[in-house]
C-alpha positions as CSV (number, residue, x, y, z in Angstrom):
1,M,-28.8,12.3,18.6
2,A,-26.5,9.7,16.7
3,R,-25.9,6.7,18.7
4,L,-22.9,5.4,16.9
5,L,-19.5,7.3,17.6
6,P,-17.3,8.0,14.9
7,P,-14.2,5.5,16.1
8,F,-16.5,2.7,14.8
9,K,-16.1,3.8,11.3
10,R,-12.1,2.7,11.6
11,R,-13.2,-1.0,11.3
12,S,-15.1,-0.8,7.8
13,I,-12.6,-1.3,4.7
14,L,-8.8,-1.9,3.8
15,A,-7.0,-0.2,1.1
16,L,-5.3,-2.8,-1.2
17,T,-2.2,-0.8,-2.1
18,A,-0.5,2.2,-1.7
19,V,-1.9,4.9,-4.3
20,P,0.2,6.9,-7.2
21,A,0.5,10.3,-6.9
22,A,-2.7,12.3,-7.7
23,A,-2.6,13.3,-11.7
24,A,-4.1,16.8,-10.1
25,A,-5.1,18.2,-7.0
26,V,-8.7,20.1,-6.6
27,A,-8.1,23.4,-5.0
28,L,-10.3,24.5,-1.9
29,A,-13.3,26.5,-3.3
30,A,-13.4,29.4,-1.3
31,G,-17.3,29.9,-1.4
32,P,-18.7,26.8,0.2
33,A,-16.9,26.4,3.4
34,Q,-16.5,30.2,4.1
35,A,-19.9,30.8,3.4
36,A,-21.6,27.8,5.2
37,T,-23.7,27.9,8.4
38,W,-20.9,25.4,9.9
39,S,-17.4,24.3,9.6
40,S,-15.0,22.7,11.4
41,T,-11.2,21.5,11.2
42,D,-11.3,19.1,14.7
43,K,-10.8,15.4,13.6
44,Y,-14.3,14.4,15.4
45,G,-16.2,17.8,15.0
46,S,-20.0,17.1,14.6
47,W,-23.1,19.1,14.1
48,N,-26.8,18.5,14.8
49,N,-29.3,19.5,12.1
50,N,-33.1,18.7,11.5
51,G,-32.6,14.9,12.8
52,Y,-29.1,14.1,11.6
53,T,-25.8,14.3,12.8
54,L,-22.8,15.2,10.6
55,Y,-19.4,14.1,11.6
56,N,-15.9,14.9,10.2
57,D,-14.3,11.5,11.6
58,V,-10.7,11.6,11.0
59,W,-9.6,8.4,12.4
60,G,-6.8,6.9,10.5
61,G,-3.2,6.5,11.0
62,G,-1.0,9.2,9.1
63,A,-4.2,11.2,8.3
64,G,-3.7,14.6,6.8
65,P,-6.0,17.9,7.3
66,Q,-9.5,18.0,6.6
67,T,-12.4,20.9,6.9
68,I,-15.8,19.8,6.9
69,W,-18.5,22.4,6.1
70,A,-22.6,22.1,6.0
71,N,-25.5,24.3,5.4
72,S,-27.7,21.4,6.1
73,A,-27.7,17.6,6.3
74,S,-28.6,17.9,2.0
75,N,-26.1,20.6,1.4
76,W,-22.3,19.8,2.8
77,G,-19.1,18.8,1.9
78,V,-15.3,18.6,3.0
79,W,-11.9,19.4,1.8
80,S,-9.7,16.6,2.6
81,N,-5.9,16.3,2.1
82,Q,-4.8,12.7,2.6
83,P,-1.1,11.5,1.7
84,N,-0.8,8.9,-0.8
85,T,-0.8,5.9,1.5
86,G,-2.5,2.9,2.1
87,G,-5.5,2.6,4.6
88,I,-8.4,4.6,5.1
89,K,-7.9,8.0,6.7
90,S,-11.2,9.4,7.2
91,Y,-15.3,8.8,6.9
92,P,-17.0,12.3,6.8
93,N,-20.4,11.3,7.1
94,V,-24.3,12.2,7.8
95,T,-25.8,10.1,10.2
96,K,-29.7,9.4,11.0
97,W,-30.4,7.1,13.7
98,V,-34.0,4.8,13.0
99,G,-34.1,2.6,15.7
100,T,-36.9,0.1,14.4
101,P,-36.8,-3.7,13.9
102,I,-36.7,-4.4,9.9
103,N,-39.7,-6.4,10.0
104,S,-41.5,-3.4,11.4
105,L,-40.5,-1.0,8.9
106,H,-42.7,-0.8,5.6
107,S,-39.9,1.4,3.9
108,V,-36.6,2.6,4.1
109,T,-35.5,4.5,1.3
110,S,-32.5,7.4,0.8
111,G,-31.8,9.9,-2.2
112,Y,-28.0,11.1,-2.7
113,S,-26.3,13.7,-5.1
114,V,-22.9,14.1,-5.0
115,S,-19.8,15.7,-6.5
116,V,-16.5,13.9,-6.1
117,P,-13.0,14.4,-7.2
118,S,-11.7,12.4,-10.5
119,S,-8.4,11.1,-8.8
120,G,-7.3,10.0,-5.3
121,A,-8.5,6.8,-3.8
122,F,-12.1,6.9,-1.8
123,E,-15.5,5.3,-2.3
124,S,-19.0,7.1,-2.0
125,A,-20.8,4.9,0.7
126,Y,-23.7,4.1,2.9
127,D,-22.5,2.4,6.4
128,I,-25.7,1.2,7.7
129,W,-25.5,-0.6,11.1
130,D,-27.7,-2.5,13.6
131,S,-28.4,-0.6,16.8
132,S,-26.2,-3.2,18.2
133,N,-23.4,-2.5,16.0
134,A,-22.7,-6.3,15.6
135,D,-23.7,-6.3,12.0
136,E,-22.1,-3.6,9.9
137,I,-23.8,-3.4,5.9
138,M,-21.9,-1.5,3.4
139,V,-23.3,0.2,0.1
140,W,-20.8,1.3,-2.4
141,L,-22.6,3.4,-5.0
142,N,-19.2,4.7,-7.0
143,K,-15.5,4.2,-6.2
144,T,-12.0,5.6,-7.2
145,G,-8.5,4.1,-6.9
146,P,-7.3,1.1,-5.7
147,I,-9.3,0.0,-2.7
148,G,-11.3,-3.0,-2.1
149,P,-13.8,-4.3,0.8
150,I,-13.5,-6.6,3.9
151,G,-14.0,-10.3,3.2
152,S,-14.7,-12.4,0.2
153,Y,-17.0,-12.3,-2.7
154,V,-19.9,-14.0,-2.4
155,T,-22.1,-13.4,-5.2
156,N,-23.7,-10.9,-7.6
157,V,-27.5,-9.9,-7.2
158,S,-29.9,-6.8,-8.3
159,V,-31.3,-5.7,-5.3
160,G,-32.5,-2.0,-4.1
161,G,-32.2,-0.2,-7.5
162,Y,-28.8,-1.4,-8.5
163,N,-26.7,-4.3,-9.5
164,F,-24.2,-5.3,-6.8
165,N,-21.1,-7.6,-6.0
166,V,-21.5,-8.8,-2.6
167,Y,-18.8,-9.6,-0.1
168,K,-18.9,-11.0,3.6
169,G,-16.2,-10.2,6.0
170,W,-15.2,-9.7,9.4
171,N,-13.1,-7.1,11.1
172,G,-12.5,-8.4,14.4
173,S,-15.4,-6.6,15.9
174,N,-18.6,-6.9,14.0
175,N,-19.6,-8.5,10.5
176,V,-19.0,-6.6,7.4
177,Y,-21.5,-7.0,4.5
178,S,-20.4,-5.2,1.3
179,F,-22.4,-4.3,-1.5
180,L,-20.5,-2.8,-4.5
181,N,-22.2,-1.3,-7.3
182,T,-21.0,-2.8,-10.7
183,G,-21.5,0.7,-12.0
184,Y,-20.9,4.1,-11.2
185,A,-23.6,6.6,-9.6
186,T,-23.4,10.0,-8.2
187,S,-26.9,10.4,-7.4
188,G,-30.1,8.1,-7.3
189,T,-31.9,6.7,-4.7
190,V,-31.6,3.4,-2.9
191,D,-33.9,1.2,-1.3
192,I,-32.4,0.1,2.0
193,L,-34.8,-1.9,3.1
194,A,-34.8,-4.2,0.1
195,V,-31.2,-5.0,0.9
196,L,-31.6,-5.5,4.6
197,K,-34.4,-7.9,3.7
198,W,-32.1,-9.7,1.4
199,L,-29.7,-10.2,3.9
200,E,-32.3,-11.5,6.1
201,N,-34.7,-13.9,4.0
202,T,-32.0,-14.7,1.1
203,E,-28.7,-15.1,2.2
204,H,-29.9,-15.4,6.5
205,W,-26.9,-13.4,7.4
206,I,-28.8,-11.3,9.6
207,G,-32.3,-11.5,11.7
208,N,-35.0,-8.9,12.7
209,V,-32.4,-6.7,13.9
210,T,-33.0,-3.1,14.8
211,L,-32.2,-0.6,12.2
212,G,-29.8,1.8,14.1
213,N,-27.7,4.6,12.0
214,V,-27.9,4.7,8.4
215,Q,-24.5,7.0,7.6
216,F,-23.4,8.5,4.1
217,G,-20.5,9.7,2.8
218,W,-16.8,9.1,1.7
219,E,-14.4,6.7,3.0
220,I,-11.4,8.6,2.0
221,T,-7.4,6.8,1.5
222,S,-5.9,9.5,-0.3
223,S,-6.7,12.7,-1.9
224,S,-3.0,14.2,-2.2
225,G,-2.7,18.0,-2.4
226,G,-6.3,18.4,-1.2
227,M,-9.6,17.7,-2.8
228,N,-13.3,18.6,-2.6
229,F,-16.4,16.3,-2.1
230,Q,-19.5,17.6,-1.9
231,V,-23.3,16.5,-0.9
232,N,-25.8,18.6,-3.3
233,N,-28.7,16.4,-2.1
234,Y,-29.6,13.9,0.5
235,W,-32.2,12.4,2.4
236,V,-33.5,9.4,4.5
237,S,-37.2,8.5,5.0
238,A,-38.0,5.6,7.1
239,S,-42.0,4.1,8.2
């Protein structure tokens, strides 16, 4: 069972500007949602599957409709129709609880493959929490549109299999450390423990915290007209 309630997501990033009208809307594909094992239009709809929990998580002000569907934690997606206004509207995500201090872990890795729209404003991102929800670590793999992280730029680092621009900030409730991929990736593997150890041993921003929820999905600011986001493959391994 996930230990982090969906409303926590509302504190992660800020949209920098309102987003121009989308050049083209991606129509809702009838196949995946209609044939799926589970689907929901509820703002906080959730589904447990094989140690993972999926959340629709439509939390932002002025949010539009969103449908989440899933066959498993590694095959799911959303159709989301969010207006061209600033601010995050939703974070549909898949969550796995770890519950182990990071210095007692030998490996935490995750693999992903996603299909995303070519317009709108969103990013594909891990949202990783310590068990007390005091530290939030975001790993952006790709982004589209004028969005940006909370806080200020600190440094550039190659860690976890990617080259990142790193930002440090505070959202009024918890620390936020954001790692923005300098490239654009829709599939790959992330060494999550390497990122956490860099925060602990190089920057000393965190201590031997207990790794709580590892979340993965899309922070959606704009998807006007309705757009499809899909996870084609996903897994988290911790030992």
